[in-house]
Steps between C-alpha positions, in 0.01 A plus 500: 500500500228766478187419299471728197249340266151367575302263282129477574315180409127441485460125551225307326399137475652437155698816418663791679559865413844643585602867490839664558446814707774725354430441129133398532565214258269202548485134403232232516643159594366157591459405865743208479875437508540558125323834529703602807829430320383708206398782731825529702698488175285784366551698823880464482498627140274797573650614829839655568501386864688195619323188621557588869341844444171364368186464710209294369166587661169317465184428694473199729233302312563162662526214252535723193800695632675200658686373187641847431616537861674161485669587168631838623627336820687232307655761268600723798290801397373747760120514510212599723150355537253779570162445674204573273336739749823700535520543123132584465517777759821641352338547158254764616184550296508275193242404241487187292747212492804470274794263552757732341392791719505275806860400422586868463342586836677211674834619358429857607404399854803272546734766358375756754547247782824343373718637781277369779358189339617161626580237236293184527672181616337171406426279803636148513310233308357337813330824605346540154366145529361571848315810381343320204390203708356725770301691237364174358422368848305813589293465182421135571410573864251769388339261253485221758345734757237604246399140436489426873277801566253414223494131601420600858204705377376216279512258794293743702217545247515207255475123524806316374301208354313742272816688393770234475692660211497841669636361827745247358655747255578751772623234741736371232623852421573563870685169521691572180602854600595390853727235351688757291519750786670228702732428208598868481561508878735203465685672215534821701638302793743318270636827356560639848670185628737475203635854551687542830471880495124497442457220756676710764283804421186289517592345836587842647169653391279219634687514832292813575178401677198580285685486166414198287645323194301696240611835640862380503483390136338826385753706697794317342363523145383864505813632673717298255666327791507825706713681240230717340428720803765655723281538809179354637344848486539506121327163479229620741425780255497252209247269666281780637550483877710817540287796620531836322383847613211668319516874553559822310504860622233584756195358321591131462565314823428135421609214721818309430412183310632231266488548124287291263792454257636172628571133441164384632597134527792557736296754693227242558759241610650745749149572626447128566840483672408794724166347601665162561765669718231672707352157576810291555789738575473621860714809433282616210181412687602713799602787270169483310286491813694786662451733201132411458437561872666840459241588238715442190329360191515125438599534132770754583644262759485207259690706243772575757529126564529441124798735496652336808480160330649640180792660686567172681500306173761732349702504824521120531603460136760779513636374830494136394369368831150381596262729685516470879175544692644697795171511691524124551810553718339756726422374849 
């Protein structure tokens, strides 16, 4: 059934602002189940469209928008989670900040895009758990690395016997954080092993030489089990390894390069995979050396290898068979 009515929602920590696009009626409601039930009841009373013709649109704000997304999924409503940057750029020149106006702008934007917009589908619970644990792990790793770096500097310039509290505190923090990082790793492994589908994806991804466990876990969680992106090229654009031209008319003739708008974490993981492949994968090593000897740039070649790895990850998962290193069978 065609979508006819759009309801824009500005999500907040404690309360949300909802606005019906056609009538411009608005309602403030609590950001909890009780508030959601009140809101959808209000929408049904103030809209002439049927349930299947409604589209709820709101910004992807992480933890704050999650309960609303779960509620709408359980009640079988059609909704879309919009990236904050996409909304910000669609609003043009704005001044000030007002929740009611933000809800109005979200409704307006979603209404204009309603024919081409893709409804959001909640990933399975295990993938949500993976993403949260990976986020927490990354935070703990950064903190642990910070303590290790400062402790290394202290050891270089200070005497431990004169600074016992300083040294012992940081050593204990490193030990404490390392313990919980290990605990998170065990939980991540347990989630993968308990789900046959995720376990198969994981095994297929790590079968590619140069691709490690962390990359496999991030790929599974951010692709929603390889259902969020149709092709590897779309994901390459998302994580910032797809090159784009930079030219206009006869005056602008920039070189083709990647865009800064990207998922930097996955991009950095793919960068590590590419450099690991150059060292330990004979095929990639030969390819890298050949291009560099031809005068091609090292970073440009590394980016091509990133894309090669990404295409192989998608291919192995779609095909359902492990990657075969064909160069190993050459005589």
